[in-house]
N, C-alpha and C positions, 0 to 999 in steps of 0.2 A: 535526480535531475525535473520529472516529468512530474510525480505527485506536488513536489514543491514550488514551481512553477502553475499548474492545475492548483493551489489553494492560495497560492496570490491572488493569482488573475482573480478566485471567487472569495476573495474578502474585499478583489475593489466595485466586486457586484452589489454589496451590501451596504446600505447607507445608514443603519442600525448599527452602531456600537459595539453591541455582544456579542452579534454574528461573524462582524469582520473580524472581533480575536479571537473569534474560533480557530476563525482558520487560518486567520495567520498561526496562531497556537498550532494547528497542525500541519502549515509549513514548514516551521521550526521542528515539532519532532520526526514532520518527515525527510528532515537535512542532519539530523543525526542519528537515523536511520542508513541516511548514504555515506556518512563519516562509520559510522558502524563494516559499513560490508566494503567500505576502502579498505578499512585495516586490514578485515576476514580475506581481500582476495591479495595484499602484501605477505599475509602469511605466508598461502596458500603459491604464492611465487616462490617465496621462498622455498619450498614444500620441495616445490617440481625440480626447482634449479640446482636446489641439494644430491637431490635423485635420478641418478641418468637413466637408469631401462626402468624407467615405475611404470609401475600394469593401471594401468583407470580401470580394470576387468574390478580391483576389486572393491572399490570408491560407488562409482558408475551403473544401477540396473542394467538387469541383466534386459530387460525388453527395452528396446528401440526404440515400443512406442513410447512410452514416460519419457522417454528425452525431450519425444517430440511432443507430446503435451507438455511440456515442461516451456519448451519455448514463444509455444504458442499459448501459455499463461503468462509469459515478462509480464514485468507492472507497467511497460511502456505499449503491450499489446492488446492488452484486457480489457480495452474501454481507452474509450474517447478520450483525448489527450487534451483538447482545444476547448471553449468554451467559444461560441460560436456572436452569443449577444444573444442567441434569437429566445433563452433557455427563461423560464419564471424563474424568479426567487424560490420556487418549491423544487424544481428541473433542478438544479443545482447543486442540493442540500440530497436530493434521491443521486444526481450521477456522483456523488461525492461516495455516496455510502454504497454503490454498486462497485464504482474502484476502489472499498477497502476491501468490501467480500474477495475481494476477483484476487487486491492482493497476498489476501493472509489464503486465499487457496493453491495461489502462489510459493507462499513461501512451506504450505506445506510440502506439497509435490516436491521442491527442490531439498526440502529433508529424507521424505523416500524415498529416489533418486540417490541423493551426495552421500546419505549414512551419517556419520559422527564425526567426519573431512570436514564438515566445513563447518562445525562449531552450533553443532546442537540446540546448545542452551540458548547462546545468543538470537538463535532462529527464535526461541520459545520463547524468548521475552520478545519479539522483536513482534512475535503472531502475535503474546499479551497486551502487549501497548495495541496493535493494529484491530482488536478488536472492543478496545477499550474507545477506540475512535470512533469506531460505529453506532457506541453505543451515543457518546457524544452529541452525532452526527442524528442520533434515534430521537433524541432527546430534543435539537433544534429543528427538529420538525411538526413534533407533537406540540412544541412550543409556539411554534408557526405556525398552524395550525389552530388553536388554542381559538384568537381571537375572534376569526371563521367561524369557529363551531359556535362559537357565543352570538353570535349576530341572522343564526338561523335559525334556534332555538331558543329565539326570543319571540 
């Protein structure tokens, strides 16, 4: 939900239709990721409810520091979640890239901690999508910078 809110707010900060559309698309993709995780949570809850004496040591990393690290990388805690209004458009794009990178790191850590138990292939698909978001944002940054570079090279 946090990424969805961030991208919707970012879209509202841009006047040009292309970047507004990009951020609204990113928000829509994040919404789909939330739906996937909600379904995975329901599935996990059902499995755990069926298993009375479930042993979590079979699925969790034996290293408690990994669990602490995972909590610190949760998408809501990895970077600023609200725009202050003080950011430049370039700042917003860079902040979005940072958020995406942190989310990718979170998903990799989640797979390492939880293993196959959480649906590794679904997480891999989301990681690939998040990495494509980074590419989209990087191209937007390059495109946004291109007119400024042309102005200085004349």
